[in-house]
C-alpha positions as CSV (number, residue, x, y, z in Angstrom):
1,M,0.0,-0.1,-0.1
2,R,1.3,3.5,-1.1
3,T,1.8,6.1,1.8
4,D,0.1,9.3,1.4
5,V,2.3,12.4,1.9
6,S,0.2,14.8,-0.2
7,S,-0.2,17.2,2.6
8,Q,3.7,17.6,2.6
9,H,4.7,17.4,-1.0
10,S,3.3,18.8,-4.3
11,F,4.2,18.1,-7.9
12,V,3.5,21.1,-10.1
13,V,3.6,20.4,-13.5
14,L,4.7,23.3,-15.8
15,A,2.7,22.7,-19.0
16,H,3.0,24.8,-22.1
17,G,1.2,24.5,-25.5
18,E,0.7,20.9,-26.6
19,S,3.3,18.4,-25.6
20,P,3.3,14.8,-26.9
21,F,5.2,13.8,-23.6
22,L,2.9,15.5,-21.2
23,E,0.9,12.3,-20.3
24,D,4.0,10.2,-19.9
25,C,5.1,12.7,-17.0
26,L,1.7,12.8,-15.4
27,R,1.8,9.1,-15.6
28,S,5.1,8.8,-13.9
29,L,3.9,11.2,-11.1
30,A,0.8,9.1,-10.5
31,A,2.8,6.1,-10.3
32,Q,4.9,7.2,-7.2
33,T,5.3,4.7,-4.3
34,L,4.6,7.9,-2.0
35,K,1.5,9.7,-3.1
36,S,1.9,13.5,-3.5
37,T,-0.6,16.3,-4.5
38,I,-0.4,16.8,-8.3
39,I,-1.4,20.2,-9.8
40,M,-0.8,21.3,-13.4
41,V,-0.3,25.1,-14.2
42,T,0.0,26.8,-17.8
43,S,-0.1,30.2,-19.4
44,T,-1.2,28.4,-22.7
45,P,-4.4,26.6,-21.9
46,S,-5.5,24.0,-24.4
47,A,-7.8,21.0,-25.0
48,Q,-5.0,18.6,-24.2
49,T,-4.3,20.2,-20.8
50,R,-8.1,20.4,-19.8
51,Q,-8.6,16.7,-21.0
52,L,-5.5,15.4,-19.0
53,A,-6.4,17.3,-16.1
54,E,-9.9,15.7,-16.0
55,Q,-8.4,12.3,-16.8
56,Y,-5.9,12.4,-14.1
57,S,-8.3,14.3,-11.6
58,I,-5.8,17.1,-11.0
59,R,-6.5,21.0,-10.8
60,C,-5.3,22.7,-13.8
61,L,-4.7,26.4,-12.9
62,V,-4.1,29.1,-15.6
63,N,-1.6,32.0,-15.3
64,K,-3.5,34.9,-17.1
65,H,-0.8,37.4,-16.6
66,S,2.4,35.6,-17.7
67,R,5.4,37.6,-18.9
68,G,7.6,34.7,-19.4
69,I,9.0,31.4,-18.1
70,A,10.0,33.0,-14.7
71,D,6.6,34.2,-14.2
72,D,5.2,30.7,-14.9
73,W,7.5,29.3,-12.5
74,N,6.8,31.6,-9.8
75,F,3.0,31.2,-10.3
76,A,3.6,27.4,-9.9
77,M,5.4,27.8,-6.6
78,R,2.6,30.1,-5.3
79,S,0.1,27.4,-6.5
80,A,1.1,24.8,-4.1
81,D,0.0,24.7,-0.4
82,T,2.5,22.1,0.9
83,P,5.8,22.6,2.6
84,Y,7.8,20.9,-0.2
85,V,7.5,21.5,-4.0
86,T,8.8,19.9,-7.3
87,L,8.3,22.0,-10.4
88,A,7.8,18.9,-12.8
89,H,8.6,19.8,-16.3
90,Q,6.0,18.3,-18.9
91,D,8.6,16.4,-21.2
92,D,10.4,14.6,-18.2
93,I,9.8,11.3,-16.5
94,Y,10.2,10.7,-12.8
95,E,11.2,7.4,-11.3
96,V,8.6,5.8,-9.2
97,E,10.6,6.2,-6.0
98,Y,11.3,9.8,-6.7
99,V,9.2,11.3,-3.9
100,E,10.1,8.3,-1.4
101,R,14.1,8.9,-1.8
102,M,13.7,12.8,-2.0
103,F,11.1,13.0,0.9
104,S,13.7,10.8,3.1
105,A,16.6,13.2,2.3
106,A,14.4,16.0,3.4
107,Q,13.7,14.4,6.6
108,G,17.2,13.8,7.2
109,A,18.2,17.4,6.8
110,V,15.4,19.8,8.1
111,D,17.2,23.0,6.9
112,A,17.5,21.8,3.4
113,L,16.6,24.5,1.0
114,I,16.7,22.3,-2.1
115,I,17.0,18.6,-2.4
116,F,18.0,17.3,-6.0
117,S,19.1,14.2,-7.6
118,D,21.1,12.8,-10.4
119,Y,19.4,12.2,-13.8
120,A,19.7,10.2,-16.9
121,Q,19.0,11.9,-20.5
122,L,16.6,10.3,-23.0
123,D,17.4,11.0,-26.8
124,G,14.7,9.6,-28.8
125,K,14.3,6.2,-27.4
126,Q,17.7,5.8,-25.9
127,K,18.3,6.3,-22.3
128,N,21.9,7.5,-21.6
129,S,23.7,8.5,-18.4
130,E,27.1,9.0,-19.8
131,T,26.8,12.1,-22.2
132,P,29.5,14.8,-22.2
133,L,27.2,17.4,-20.2
134,L,26.3,14.5,-17.6
135,R,30.0,13.8,-17.1
136,V,30.8,17.5,-16.5
137,K,27.9,18.0,-14.2
138,Q,28.9,14.9,-12.1
139,A,32.4,16.1,-11.7
140,M,31.3,19.4,-10.5
141,L,28.9,17.7,-8.0
142,A,31.7,15.5,-6.9
143,L,34.0,18.7,-6.2
144,G,31.2,20.5,-4.5
145,F,30.2,17.9,-2.2
146,L,33.4,15.9,-1.5
147,G,31.5,12.8,-0.5
148,R,28.9,14.8,1.8
149,V,25.1,14.5,1.3
150,A,24.6,18.1,2.4
151,I,26.4,21.4,2.2
152,S,25.3,24.4,4.3
153,S,28.1,27.1,4.2
154,R,27.9,30.0,1.9
155,L,31.4,29.0,0.7
156,A,30.6,25.6,-0.1
157,K,27.4,26.4,-2.1
158,R,29.3,29.3,-3.9
159,I,32.1,26.7,-4.9
160,L,29.3,24.2,-6.2
161,L,27.9,27.0,-8.4
162,S,31.1,28.7,-9.7
163,F,32.0,26.5,-12.6
164,G,28.6,26.0,-14.0
165,C,25.3,24.8,-13.0
166,P,25.4,21.2,-12.0
167,I,21.9,21.0,-10.3
168,C,19.3,19.4,-12.6
169,C,16.3,21.7,-12.2
170,P,13.4,19.4,-12.9
171,S,14.8,16.9,-10.2
172,V,14.7,19.6,-7.4
173,M,12.4,19.3,-4.4
174,Y,12.2,22.9,-2.9
175,H,11.5,23.5,0.8
176,R,8.9,26.1,-0.1
177,E,8.5,27.5,3.6
178,L,12.3,28.3,3.8
179,L,12.2,29.9,0.4
180,A,9.3,32.0,0.7
181,E,10.9,35.3,-0.2
182,Q,12.9,34.1,-3.2
183,E,11.5,34.3,-6.8
184,F,12.8,33.3,-10.2
185,D,14.3,36.3,-12.2
186,N,12.4,37.4,-15.0
187,A,15.7,38.8,-16.8
188,F,16.5,35.2,-17.4
189,E,14.9,32.7,-19.8
190,V,17.2,29.9,-19.7
191,N,19.4,30.0,-16.7
192,L,16.7,31.2,-14.4
193,D,17.4,28.1,-12.4
194,W,21.1,28.7,-12.0
195,K,20.4,32.4,-11.1
196,Y,18.0,31.3,-8.4
197,W,20.7,28.9,-6.9
198,I,23.0,31.7,-6.8
199,D,20.4,34.1,-5.3
200,I,20.0,31.6,-2.4
201,I,23.9,31.1,-1.7
202,S,23.2,33.5,1.3
203,V,20.0,32.0,2.6
204,E,20.6,30.0,5.9
205,G,20.1,26.2,4.9
206,A,21.6,23.3,3.0
207,F,21.8,22.0,-0.6
208,V,21.2,18.2,-0.5
209,Y,22.2,15.8,-3.3
210,V,20.6,12.4,-3.7
211,R,23.2,10.5,-5.8
212,R,20.7,8.4,-7.7
213,P,19.2,9.0,-11.1
214,L,15.6,9.6,-10.1
215,L,14.6,11.7,-13.2
216,T,15.0,11.2,-17.1
217,Y,15.4,14.1,-18.8
218,R,14.0,14.3,-22.5
219,A,16.5,15.8,-24.8
220,H,14.9,17.2,-28.1
221,Q,15.1,19.9,-30.6
222,A,11.9,21.7,-29.3
223,T,13.0,22.3,-25.9
224,T,13.7,26.0,-24.7
225,T,17.2,24.9,-24.0
226,S,18.0,23.6,-27.5
227,G,16.7,26.9,-28.9
228,A,18.6,29.1,-26.7
229,I,21.8,27.2,-27.4
230,A,21.3,27.7,-31.1
231,S,20.2,31.2,-30.8
232,G,23.3,32.2,-28.5
233,R,20.9,33.2,-25.6
234,R,22.2,30.3,-23.5
235,K,25.8,31.7,-23.8
236,D,24.9,35.1,-23.1
237,E,23.1,34.0,-19.8
238,D,25.9,31.7,-19.0
239,L,28.4,34.7,-18.9
240,R,25.9,36.7,-16.8
241,C,25.8,34.0,-14.3
242,F,29.6,33.6,-14.2
243,N,29.8,37.7,-13.9
244,L,27.9,37.1,-10.4
245,L,30.8,34.6,-9.1
246,W,34.1,35.7,-10.8
247,P,35.9,38.8,-12.0
248,G,34.9,39.9,-15.8
249,A,37.9,38.5,-17.3
250,L,37.9,35.1,-15.6
251,A,34.1,35.0,-16.2
252,K,34.5,35.1,-19.8
253,V,37.1,32.3,-19.9
254,L,34.9,30.0,-17.9
255,S,32.0,30.9,-19.9
256,R,33.7,29.7,-23.1
257,F,34.8,26.5,-21.6
258,Y,31.5,25.7,-20.1
259,A,29.8,26.1,-23.5
260,L,31.9,23.2,-24.9
261,S,30.2,20.9,-22.5
262,Y,26.6,21.2,-24.1
263,L,27.4,21.6,-27.7
264,D,26.5,17.9,-28.0
265,E,22.6,18.9,-27.4
266,L,22.6,20.6,-30.9
267,R,23.6,17.3,-32.7
């Protein structure tokens, strides 16, 4: 029998347009070994979102005054009533033990600001956990955590983020109550997650890493990230984040090297 933690944790699904993968995402959330509240939010309501919300008996809330992705994510955070929230991306698939393992980690670190996991990438029908980008991120996580489960000091959190963004955004479980004053920055469209992590470096509390791939990220040409890489916006936002962490000249060098790690996403 599944345990119900719906009063403690919510999945808020970020739906946009009509995705052929949205139901796969919803199905993975409904199959969790620990039952959570599931909500869907969108700024582009469609017949698909209405039909799937009815089929899965979940609320579908519409952000009628969206100014962009950050607004949609902030609206999603405000839509949940539970202490812990996961912003589920519509194209991704969550392992059935995601809530169980993440909630266990949260209970073991009551000061956790965010809890996040490792992940795999899905290219078409091929699941891959050994891409160049994944290897780079895993190396950054190894350097940032040095065998620890949690890091709490400002210095440790800054070091983790100083060479790029190793945190898989859709895997993150937010401790919403400890982050009540924080919002995603509307000035960013791609690196709004990395900018958010930088913003909470100074917030008292821990970053917690679950060393298990609990999410499968779907890589395809229609994603916002793929489009931003092709247009150059990703590189621009990378530099802006590095400038928040390093002197200008060094930030430029790091930005150029970091870009090499995700060029395979365009192939």
